[in-house]
N, C-alpha and C positions, 0 to 999 in steps of 0.2 A: 350406299347405292353403287359407288364405283367398284367396290369389291365384288358385289353381286353381279354387276355387268361383266366384269372380267371373268368371274368364275363360270358363268353360264354362256356368255356371248363371245368370248375371245377365242374359242376353240371349235368353231362350227365344223370345219372340214374333218377334224379328228373325231368330233362327236358323231358326224354322219358315218364315218367308218366303223365306229363302235356300234352304231345303230344297226348297221348291216348285219353284224354278228348276231345280235339279239332278235332282229325282225324276221330271221329265217325260221324261227321256232315259235310255237304257240305257248306263251308263258302265262302262268297264273297271276292274279293280282299281286301276290307277295313277291313272286319272281320278277315281275315287272318293276316293282319298287326297287329291288336290288339292281336291276339293269339300268333303271333311270339314274340311280345314284352313281353308278360307274360311269355312265355317259356324261353326267353333269360334273364329275370330278375326275377327269382322265389322268391328271398328274398325281393324284393322291390314292384313289381306290385300288389300283393294281399293286400298290406297295403295302397294303393292309393285310393282316392275317384274316382267315375266315371268321374268327371270333370278333376281331376288330370291325370288319366289314358288317357283320350282323349287328353289332352294337350301334354303329353309326346309323344304320337304316331302321333299327328298332324291330328286328326280326330274330328268329332263333338261328343258331349256327347250323343246324340240320337243313334249314331253308336254303342256305348258301350251297350246301353239298347237293341238294336236289336240283338247284339251278345248274350246277356243273353237269349233272347227269343229263338234264334236258338238252344242254348244249353239246353233248357228246363227249364230255371229258370224264375220265375215270376218277380224277381227284382234283382238288382245288388248285394245287400247285401247277398243274398243267394249264389250267385256264389262266392263272396268274401270270405264267410265263408268256403266253401269247398276248395277253393284255399289255404287259410291259414292253414287248417288242413293238407292238403297234403304236403305243404312246411314244416310245423313244424314237422311232422312225419318223413320227410326225413332228416331234420336237426338233430333230435334225434338219428337217426341210423347212422349218419356220412357219408352219401353217397357222394362219390367224384369220378370223372373220368376225362379223358383227352378229347381232341378234341374241335372243335368249331362248330358253327351252319352250316357252309358250309360243313364240313366233315360229319356232321349228315345228311344233305340232300343227300349227295352222298351215304352214308351208307344205307339210306332208299331206294334209287333207286337200289342199288345192291340187296337189299332184294326183290324188285319187279322183278328184272331180275331172281333171283333164283326161285321165285314163278312161273314165266313164264316157266323156264326150267323144273320145276317139272310137269307142266301142259302138256308138250309136250312129256312125257314119252311114251305115246301111240301116235305115229306119224300118224296113219292111218286116224285120224279125219281130220287133216290138209291136208294130201295127197289127200283124197277124195274131199275136198273142192277145192283144187288146180285144180283137173281134171274138176270140174264143172265150175270154173271161166275160165279156159283155153278154154273150149268148147263153152262158150257163146259168140256169135258174133252178135251184138256188146256186149261189157261189160261196164256197167256204173259203175263209181267209184265216190262216193260222200263224201264230207266232207265240212261242212260249219263252218264259224267263226273260233274258235280255232283249229278245225279239218282240216281246209283247207290246211295248210302246209303238214300235214301227207298224206292227199289224193293226194296232188300234187306230193309228193315224190313217192308214189306208182304208180300213173298214169304215171309219167315221165319214169320210168323203165319198167312198164308194156307195154307201147307202143313199146318198143324195141323188145318184144317177142310175142306180141299179135297184130293181124291185125287191130282190131277196138276197141279202148278204148275211151270212151266218159266221159270226166272229168267234174264234177260239183263241183265248189268251191265257187260259188256265188249264193245267194238266189234270189228270185223274180219269176215272172211268167215263165221265160224261163226254169226254172227247169222242170216244167211240160212238156214243149215242148221236151226237151232233152230226158226225160224218155219215152214219148209217141213215139217219132221217133225211139228210140232204140228198143222198143218192136215191133213196126211195121216192123222193119228191121230184126226181128228174134231173138233179144236178150232174154235170159232166166234168167240171173242173174244180180244182182247189188251188189256191195260191198260198204258198208257204214261205214265211220269212225265217231264215235260218242263219243267224249270225253267231260269232264265237262267244263262248265255247258251245259247240253243237250239242244240245241236250239229247241224251239217249231217248227220252220220252217223245221227242219230236220225230225222230227217225222211226220209232215204233208206230206212231200215229200215221206217218206217211205210208208205212208198210201196210197198215190196216186199210187206209184209203185206197191204195192200189188193189188190194184184195177185193174191195167192193166194186171196182171198175172205174173209180175216179181217176182222172188224169191230173198230174201235179206239175205246176210251174213253181220253181224254187228261186227265190232271191237270196243269194249267199255271198260270202267273201271268197270262197273257193269250194270246189266240189270234189272231195275225195271219193273213192269208189262207192262207198255205201250211199252217199248223197246222189251221185250220178245215176246209180242203178234205180233209185226210187223216184227219180224225176223224169218227166217227159220233156221238159224244157228247163234249162238253167240260165239264169241271168246273174252275172257277178258284179259286185261293187265292193271294192277294197275298203276295209275299215282302217282308221288311224290307230296306230299302236305306240305313239310317242308319249302318251299320258298313262297314268295308272290304269284307267279304264278306257276301253275302245271308244273312239268317236265314230259316228255313223252318218256323216254328212252325205257321202256319195249314195249310200243305201236309201236315205230319205229322198234325195233327188230322183233316184230311180223309181221309187214308189210313186212320186208325182208324175213321172213320165208314163207309167202304166195307167194311172188314172186318166191322163190326157188321151192315151190310146183307146181306152174304154169309151170315153166321151165321143171321140171321133167315130168309133165303130157304130154307135147308135145315137147319132146327133139329134134326131127328132125326139127320141125318148128323153135324152139328156136335157134338152131345152124345156120340154114340158115339165119335167120333174123339178128343175131348178126354178122355173117361173112359179110353180105351185108352192115351193118352199118360200120364196121371197114374199109371195102374197100372204102366206100364213104368218110369217115372221113379222110382217108389217101390221097385220090385224091384231096379233097378240102382243105386239110391242116387245119382242124378245131382245132387241138390241137398242142401246142408247144412241141417239142421233143428235148431232149438233145443229 
């Protein structure tokens, strides 16, 4: 335990500097494993050959080379040189701190939540969107691949307060059918969850929705040009990148905020529907009560 604590917790300032290097780029899960190993082993990893580094992580040597390319280096030796300089400069300054990599991931997610809190200082932006989503019937809610669970969460609760929510969490040709039918039925808005990595099929579906005349509100971590062009409104929530797979705490909270804004926008309807649900749940004994 002592060795583990020293290995992961005794170099937080240095680890944070290394994290900055990797967090500027969108890495694949394999590349993220490599980055995580380098961050967790700052005094060892920069002095390993590309073959040795690949072996320690359990990936192929070409995966190391691809990581270098993503980071903007022509060869592994150039990355290795910069890593060594960073580590050696940290060692000279005697940087030490506590914590471990799991705590570091949670701390980063707390930072994402604080950034979201700051972005909601002016609540009128979200309140206005809540009114638009509440008034759109049907309302399409879309999230494919990694965004599907978040879209499912939003859709599940939105159906309790909105009369016609059409959830899209699987790709394929039926996506176009769902969007077209919603538009034909009078739908005006769609809500799209688009978290990394941004699937091409989601952008294609957004493009088709726009061609039908639907307006799109997008919840995403960032909005490069294609996403911004296809969105009428963009709400951002950073994802955590300290673990092998992204964490989505801020995006989940933002989804809850949008549900609240929809509830506020149509409070009478919301109250009626929720009371109806509670009565039905009690009659059919859906939940265990103590």
